[in-house]
Wavefront OBJ file of the C-alpha trace (Angstrom):
o trace
v 10.217 -74.322 163.437
v 10.659 -74.251 159.658
v 11.682 -77.910 159.431
v 8.482 -78.981 161.141
v 6.365 -76.991 158.681
v 8.187 -78.581 155.744
v 7.644 -82.071 157.127
v 3.953 -81.377 157.667
v 3.547 -80.066 154.123
v 5.254 -83.159 152.681
v 3.031 -85.425 154.759
v -0.068 -83.520 153.711
v 0.997 -83.761 150.050
v 1.318 -87.529 150.374
v -1.918 -87.972 152.304
v -3.918 -85.833 149.890
v -2.384 -87.558 146.828
v -1.033 -84.239 145.550
v 2.316 -85.953 145.248
v 2.772 -89.541 144.068
v 5.329 -91.607 145.957
v 5.228 -94.613 143.636
v 7.691 -93.046 141.222
v 10.152 -92.508 144.046
v 9.797 -96.006 145.445
v 9.902 -97.757 142.065
v 13.652 -98.399 142.324
v 13.181 -100.197 145.628
v 10.387 -102.336 144.169
v 12.593 -103.096 141.141
v 15.480 -104.333 143.296
v 13.180 -106.395 145.515
v 11.733 -108.020 142.397
v 15.215 -108.764 141.063
v 16.093 -110.359 144.379
v 13.047 -112.603 144.187
v 13.802 -113.497 140.574
v 17.385 -114.367 141.595
v 15.979 -117.156 143.770
v 14.846 -119.058 140.672
v 18.339 -120.129 139.512
v 19.220 -121.194 143.057
v 16.076 -123.323 143.115
v 16.978 -124.798 139.739
v 20.487 -125.624 140.950
v 19.093 -127.236 144.092
v 16.573 -129.253 142.109
v 19.273 -130.265 139.615
v 21.606 -131.444 142.334
v 18.741 -133.380 143.935
v 17.860 -135.085 140.657
v 21.509 -135.848 139.939
v 21.985 -137.450 143.360
v 18.717 -139.418 143.262
v 19.090 -140.865 139.745
v 22.846 -140.859 139.558
v 24.107 -141.646 136.140
v 20.954 -140.926 134.149
v 19.868 -137.984 136.296
v 22.909 -135.870 135.468
v 21.584 -134.971 132.004
v 18.157 -134.123 133.421
v 19.834 -131.994 136.096
v 21.849 -130.038 133.537
v 18.749 -129.438 131.412
v 16.775 -128.310 134.487
v 19.515 -125.905 135.557
v 19.802 -124.389 132.070
v 16.020 -123.984 131.827
v 15.968 -122.358 135.275
v 18.586 -119.811 134.218
v 16.761 -119.095 130.928
v 13.481 -118.540 132.770
v 15.217 -116.219 135.241
v 16.798 -114.235 132.380
v 13.425 -113.858 130.661
v 11.798 -112.770 133.919
v 14.502 -110.131 134.490
v 13.754 -108.613 131.084
v 9.985 -108.736 131.652
v 10.342 -107.255 135.157
v 12.434 -104.399 133.769
v 9.840 -103.719 131.064
v 7.029 -103.720 133.621
v 8.880 -101.317 135.916
v 9.692 -99.000 132.993
v 6.012 -99.067 131.996
v 4.989 -97.958 135.481
v 7.708 -95.297 135.478
v 6.325 -93.968 132.191
v 2.773 -93.929 133.566
v 3.902 -91.989 136.652
v 5.877 -89.557 134.489
v 2.806 -88.979 132.311
v 0.775 -88.331 135.445
v 3.271 -85.747 136.685
v 3.447 -84.092 133.249
v -0.349 -83.880 133.041
v -0.501 -82.398 136.528
v 2.082 -79.749 135.554
v 0.246 -79.021 132.297
v -3.051 -78.617 134.141
v -1.428 -76.263 136.639
v -0.001 -74.143 133.812
v -3.400 -74.074 132.074
v -5.079 -72.995 135.310
v -2.543 -70.225 135.858
v -2.989 -69.020 132.245
v -6.762 -68.999 132.685
v -6.480 -67.082 135.964
v -4.140 -64.573 134.334
v -6.591 -64.050 131.448
v -9.471 -63.486 133.883
v -7.570 -60.730 135.662
v -6.683 -58.995 132.366
v -10.343 -58.484 131.444
l 1 2 3 4 5 6 7 8 9 10 11 12 13 14 15 16 17 18 19 20 21 22 23 24 25 26 27 28 29 30 31 32 33 34 35 36 37 38 39 40 41 42 43 44 45 46 47 48 49 50 51 52 53 54 55 56 57 58 59 60 61 62 63 64 65 66 67 68 69 70 71 72 73 74 75 76 77 78 79 80 81 82 83 84 85 86 87 88 89 90 91 92 93 94 95 96 97 98 99 100 101 102 103 104 105 106 107 108 109 110 111 112 113 114 115 116
């Protein structure tokens, strides 16, 4: 069965680290991280509402400040998370490029050996 052979070769590539799966799964990790970062503004809103209810007239200003700070922190974390994910994507791309370059160097060396 040709499909079975293909599946076994993919599994063996992953198990022997001939192929890196982190580059392929980076998008999933990025979206999971964004989902976790999105919880921060909801927490800030909840905390702001709690402060506003507890200390009613004076707590409203503190609640607004807390909510704004929560959204600013979340925005900064989104940018930092994107930069971190792009850094890892660049590292994985460099790894793949180096692997391809090494393979081309090996094939050139083998070709030169057979010419002699």
